[in-house]
Backbone bond lengths (Angstrom), bond angles and torsions (degrees), N, CA, C in turn:
res aa  C-N    CA-C-N  psi(-1)  N-CA   C-N-CA  omega(-1)  CA-C   N-CA-C  phi
1 M - - - 1.459 - - 1.511 109.26 -
2 E 1.322 114.78 -50.86 1.527 118.93 -175.93 1.438 106.84 -65.21
3 R 1.314 123.21 -39.29 1.468 124.56 -176.85 1.537 111.86 -62.11
4 E 1.427 116.18 -38.65 1.447 119.78 -178.16 1.583 105.09 -71.00
5 K 1.310 112.79 -46.42 1.506 118.55 -175.52 1.650 107.47 -56.64
6 F 1.356 110.73 -45.89 1.556 111.45 179.20 1.559 111.51 -65.56
7 K 1.342 123.45 -40.92 1.443 126.55 177.46 1.644 110.79 -59.54
8 E 1.312 115.80 -38.58 1.477 121.05 179.81 1.547 104.54 -74.01
9 F 1.295 122.22 -40.03 1.404 123.60 -177.57 1.541 108.87 -63.94
10 L 1.481 120.06 -41.53 1.360 121.45 178.73 1.503 112.44 -61.02
11 I 1.344 117.28 -36.20 1.435 116.87 -173.53 1.608 105.44 -74.60
12 T 1.275 119.33 -35.33 1.462 120.16 176.89 1.665 111.33 -65.04
13 K 1.173 116.28 -25.82 1.413 122.66 175.01 1.607 114.90 -88.75
14 G 1.263 112.29 -3.62 1.500 116.53 175.82 1.570 109.42 80.46
15 L 1.411 119.96 16.37 1.329 122.31 -176.20 1.541 114.23 -105.04
16 K 1.350 120.85 159.48 1.390 120.23 -178.70 1.547 110.42 -91.95
17 S 1.424 113.52 146.87 1.403 117.07 169.43 1.606 106.50 -83.88
18 T 1.397 111.86 114.51 1.461 113.02 -178.72 1.473 107.32 -115.31
19 K 1.454 111.39 168.53 1.422 116.21 -178.81 1.426 112.19 -61.58
20 E 1.320 117.02 -38.09 1.489 122.44 176.79 1.469 114.90 -53.83
21 R 1.426 114.13 -52.44 1.451 116.76 -179.28 1.537 108.02 -68.98
22 D 1.250 124.84 -28.56 1.480 122.69 175.87 1.562 106.92 -65.50
23 E 1.336 115.39 -44.07 1.533 116.77 -177.19 1.520 107.96 -65.01
24 I 1.282 117.65 -39.01 1.501 116.98 -175.44 1.602 111.24 -68.72
25 L 1.384 111.33 -43.37 1.450 117.26 173.18 1.556 112.14 -55.62
26 N 1.277 117.15 -50.76 1.488 121.75 -177.16 1.437 111.31 -58.82
27 E 1.310 117.95 -38.31 1.569 125.04 179.19 1.534 105.18 -70.58
28 V 1.267 117.84 -44.92 1.543 117.26 -179.53 1.542 110.96 -60.24
29 L 1.332 114.73 -45.50 1.434 119.87 179.82 1.580 112.77 -61.97
30 A 1.229 117.03 -24.86 1.417 124.52 -179.62 1.521 115.45 -87.74
31 M 1.339 115.96 -9.29 1.422 123.05 175.61 1.487 112.50 -71.37
32 K 1.245 116.65 130.05 1.479 124.73 -179.49 1.559 107.64 -102.04
33 K 1.205 125.17 -1.13 1.431 123.68 -175.73 1.553 108.36 -143.00
34 H 1.335 112.70 -176.26 1.423 118.17 174.14 1.515 109.10 -73.42
35 F 1.409 113.45 149.73 1.422 117.83 179.93 1.561 108.91 -145.68
36 D 1.315 108.26 169.24 1.544 115.56 177.46 1.474 103.99 -122.85
37 P 1.360 116.87 162.23 1.561 114.58 -179.27 1.500 113.11 -59.70
38 E 1.364 119.03 -36.25 1.489 118.84 -178.42 1.549 111.95 -61.05
39 E 1.356 114.00 -38.48 1.469 119.95 -177.64 1.534 106.06 -65.81
40 L 1.381 114.76 -48.27 1.448 116.25 178.75 1.500 113.72 -58.90
41 F 1.271 119.72 -40.41 1.395 120.15 175.14 1.548 113.34 -58.32
42 I 1.304 117.82 -44.72 1.409 124.79 -174.15 1.533 107.00 -68.18
43 R 1.360 119.26 -38.78 1.523 120.46 175.71 1.467 110.47 -62.27
44 L 1.320 116.90 -45.73 1.386 117.61 -179.02 1.539 111.69 -61.90
45 K 1.252 118.78 -43.20 1.486 123.65 -176.69 1.566 103.69 -66.11
46 A 1.298 123.30 -44.36 1.460 122.33 179.96 1.557 111.03 -57.51
47 K 1.250 114.11 -24.29 1.538 115.37 -178.32 1.583 110.28 -95.45
48 G 1.314 115.79 10.15 1.490 121.92 172.84 1.487 110.58 88.70
49 S 1.306 125.04 9.70 1.482 128.23 -175.63 1.556 104.39 -70.65
50 K 1.279 114.59 149.56 1.489 126.24 174.58 1.525 112.56 -99.87
51 V 1.391 115.76 9.81 1.449 118.14 177.16 1.574 110.10 -62.25
52 S 1.283 108.92 145.27 1.450 116.82 -176.63 1.592 109.36 -94.88
53 R 1.248 115.22 157.57 1.504 121.65 -178.00 1.675 105.15 -59.85
54 A 1.367 112.01 -44.30 1.417 116.16 -175.23 1.540 109.36 -62.57
55 S 1.365 117.27 -34.48 1.532 118.64 178.73 1.593 110.73 -63.16
56 V 1.292 110.91 -39.15 1.506 118.63 -178.71 1.539 106.06 -61.12
57 Y 1.276 115.91 -53.36 1.598 124.80 -175.66 1.481 106.19 -63.74
58 R 1.262 122.24 -36.94 1.532 123.64 177.48 1.420 114.88 -74.43
59 T 1.315 124.00 -30.58 1.386 129.97 -177.32 1.516 111.73 -82.53
60 I 1.336 118.62 -32.18 1.460 122.96 178.53 1.504 113.97 -49.40
61 P 1.434 116.69 -52.63 1.354 118.17 178.60 1.565 116.39 -61.68
62 L 1.345 117.78 -29.88 1.402 121.68 178.26 1.543 111.65 -66.23
63 L 1.418 111.85 -40.72 1.465 119.26 176.86 1.522 114.50 -70.30
64 L 1.334 115.86 -26.33 1.442 121.71 171.89 1.488 113.11 -69.70
65 E 1.422 115.94 -45.29 1.334 122.31 -174.19 1.550 112.20 -67.04
66 I 1.385 117.68 -37.90 1.359 120.81 178.07 1.568 115.35 -79.35
67 G 1.389 116.99 -10.12 1.374 121.67 175.75 1.445 112.92 85.98
68 I 1.371 125.76 25.44 1.383 128.40 173.10 1.508 111.68 -81.74
69 I 1.354 115.14 -38.81 1.397 118.49 171.52 1.559 110.27 -124.66
70 E 1.351 113.28 169.69 1.503 120.09 176.57 1.483 107.26 -135.97
71 E 1.340 113.40 155.86 1.492 120.19 -179.17 1.544 110.75 -85.26
72 V 1.317 111.13 137.25 1.553 119.59 172.24 1.459 110.28 -126.72
73 E 1.295 116.42 114.33 1.489 121.04 -174.86 1.521 110.92 -73.91
74 R 1.212 117.96 139.93 1.585 120.99 172.75 1.450 107.64 -119.61
75 T 1.450 114.05 171.43 1.397 117.44 -172.47 1.563 113.19 -75.98
76 D 1.269 120.70 -9.68 1.485 119.41 176.66 1.560 109.91 -83.09
77 R 1.281 117.70 3.51 1.470 124.70 167.34 1.550 115.03 74.42
78 H 1.380 114.52 13.02 1.446 114.62 171.19 1.539 106.82 -118.16
79 A 1.307 118.76 153.79 1.437 121.28 -168.54 1.423 116.80 -74.58
80 H 1.281 121.16 137.47 1.408 123.89 169.39 1.579 108.40 -114.94
81 Y 1.274 114.60 163.85 1.372 118.20 -173.42 1.495 116.34 -137.44
82 E 1.292 120.30 158.38 1.434 123.01 172.48 1.488 111.15 -146.99
83 I 1.422 115.38 160.72 1.395 120.31 -177.43 1.617 105.81 -70.16
84 V 1.289 113.95 142.06 1.438 123.46 179.88 1.586 106.25 -71.60
85 S 1.259 118.59 118.05 1.519 120.51 -173.44 1.554 103.32 -84.34
86 K 1.323 112.48 127.73 1.431 118.45 178.75 1.530 106.72 -87.91
87 D 1.207 120.64 -23.60 1.445 125.96 -174.73 1.520 111.60 -83.09
88 R 1.307 115.91 -52.93 1.429 123.95 -166.56 1.462 114.83 -133.81
89 H 1.320 117.83 111.91 1.538 117.07 178.35 1.538 103.27 -75.22
90 H 1.316 113.76 151.58 1.517 117.48 175.29 1.501 103.11 -151.35
91 D 1.426 111.82 162.15 1.504 121.32 174.06 1.529 109.26 -115.15
92 H 1.297 112.26 -175.61 1.534 113.12 -172.36 1.559 107.82 -135.66
93 M 1.338 112.36 145.29 1.512 123.11 165.77 1.461 103.43 -113.64
94 I 1.374 118.58 127.85 1.448 122.54 -171.90 1.595 105.59 -124.77
95 C 1.345 111.17 124.08 1.508 120.14 179.80 1.531 108.34 -73.95
96 M 1.306 120.29 124.63 1.476 124.99 -174.46 1.587 106.78 -77.04
97 N 1.346 118.26 -12.97 1.460 122.53 -174.47 1.577 108.36 -97.26
98 C 1.280 118.09 -57.75 1.477 120.55 -175.67 1.430 117.43 -97.76
99 G 1.416 111.02 -18.69 1.589 114.74 179.12 1.411 109.96 89.65
100 N 1.331 120.47 1.70 1.521 118.81 178.84 1.540 108.75 -61.23
101 V 1.341 111.58 144.83 1.466 118.75 177.81 1.565 108.78 -119.28
102 I 1.314 112.19 126.55 1.460 115.46 -179.28 1.485 106.18 -112.22
103 E 1.279 121.50 117.61 1.504 130.34 177.27 1.514 106.02 -78.85
104 F 1.404 114.57 134.57 1.515 120.44 175.00 1.524 106.13 -143.39
105 Y 1.332 106.95 161.67 1.581 115.68 174.40 1.464 105.34 -133.54
106 S 1.381 120.97 135.56 1.450 122.24 177.44 1.464 104.86 -133.23
107 P 1.403 114.12 114.16 1.507 118.45 171.03 1.522 112.94 -54.33
108 T 1.326 112.05 -42.26 1.563 116.88 -178.61 1.449 109.30 -56.00
109 L 1.422 119.89 -50.63 1.376 123.14 -178.30 1.493 114.57 -58.26
110 E 1.260 111.91 -44.76 1.492 120.54 176.00 1.500 114.39 -57.71
111 M 1.272 119.22 -45.41 1.418 128.96 174.94 1.514 113.19 -58.38
112 L 1.430 110.72 -44.52 1.461 117.42 -176.14 1.583 108.08 -68.82
113 Q 1.286 117.37 -38.65 1.467 122.00 177.65 1.598 109.67 -62.69
114 D 1.315 116.12 -41.29 1.425 117.62 -177.72 1.546 108.15 -71.18
115 E 1.361 119.78 -31.81 1.495 120.24 179.50 1.567 105.93 -71.05
116 I 1.311 121.88 -39.41 1.453 124.19 -179.40 1.404 107.80 -62.21
117 C 1.304 119.22 -48.57 1.427 123.12 -178.80 1.498 114.35 -58.50
118 Q 1.350 112.22 -46.98 1.499 121.45 176.25 1.618 106.85 -55.22
119 K 1.230 115.03 -54.49 1.545 124.76 -174.16 1.598 108.42 -54.28
120 E 1.256 113.58 -41.31 1.466 121.45 -179.20 1.515 117.31 -90.45
121 K 1.402 111.39 7.80 1.481 117.39 -172.99 1.464 114.22 47.93
122 F 1.275 120.04 45.85 1.419 126.21 -174.73 1.534 105.25 -114.57
123 Q 1.309 118.06 137.57 1.505 123.66 175.71 1.550 103.61 -97.63
124 G 1.296 118.70 100.03 1.374 124.94 169.59 1.536 110.71 -74.60
125 L 1.334 121.37 132.25 1.364 127.37 174.60 1.519 116.25 -102.83
126 R 1.266 113.85 -36.58 1.506 122.23 179.39 1.476 110.00 -162.18
127 H 1.358 115.96 163.26 1.514 114.90 175.04 1.505 103.99 -156.84
128 S 1.261 110.95 168.49 1.544 122.59 179.06 1.419 108.95 -144.81
129 L 1.420 111.39 123.59 1.484 119.91 -176.50 1.626 106.14 -116.75
130 E 1.244 112.53 126.96 1.571 121.25 175.90 1.410 110.45 -124.29
131 I 1.313 123.30 122.40 1.303 132.59 171.86 1.423 113.35 -101.29
132 F 1.332 119.75 113.12 1.445 121.10 -178.78 1.518 112.20 -100.55
133 G 1.334 116.19 134.39 1.521 122.11 179.22 1.399 110.84 -174.04
134 Y 1.324 118.44 -142.06 1.439 124.70 -176.84 1.587 110.26 -130.90
135 C 1.363 111.97 128.47 1.473 116.35 176.21 1.539 113.63 -70.36
136 E 1.308 110.65 167.48 1.497 116.08 -176.62 1.507 110.70 -56.09
137 K 1.331 121.21 -44.93 1.468 123.92 -175.90 1.524 109.39 -62.06
138 C 1.372 118.80 -44.11 1.494 120.26 179.84 1.496 112.00 -74.04
139 R 1.264 124.81 -21.17 1.478 124.89 173.83 1.509 113.11 -75.03
140 S 1.331 119.60 -25.78 1.438 121.91 -179.44 1.543 111.10 -71.08
């Protein structure tokens, strides 16, 4: 489904569906955790891919634009990404010392956000919540 969506998206942008873009998308879809472009590039190279670093960096914004991945900021100040979950929204707590990311879901927070949007007559489509601090291990 995501592969077809991406191919159609490329056509609407006047871009070609290339072997490199397919390899990048396939690897992204196989990721089970947060990743950065350099990590993605290294994983592709380890599998024998001929994909260039530039292709990875050019494809990431396309995957963001179509909504296959979303950006998750980390304390080292370069972007990390994850696959957009269609099943379950979640937010993040990010340790400013070790960079550990804890995913969580709070029905109370979700309800509060909906109430605020309703009160302000605002149609919220999506949101991202990141709480920065220190994990239990780093506080010890």
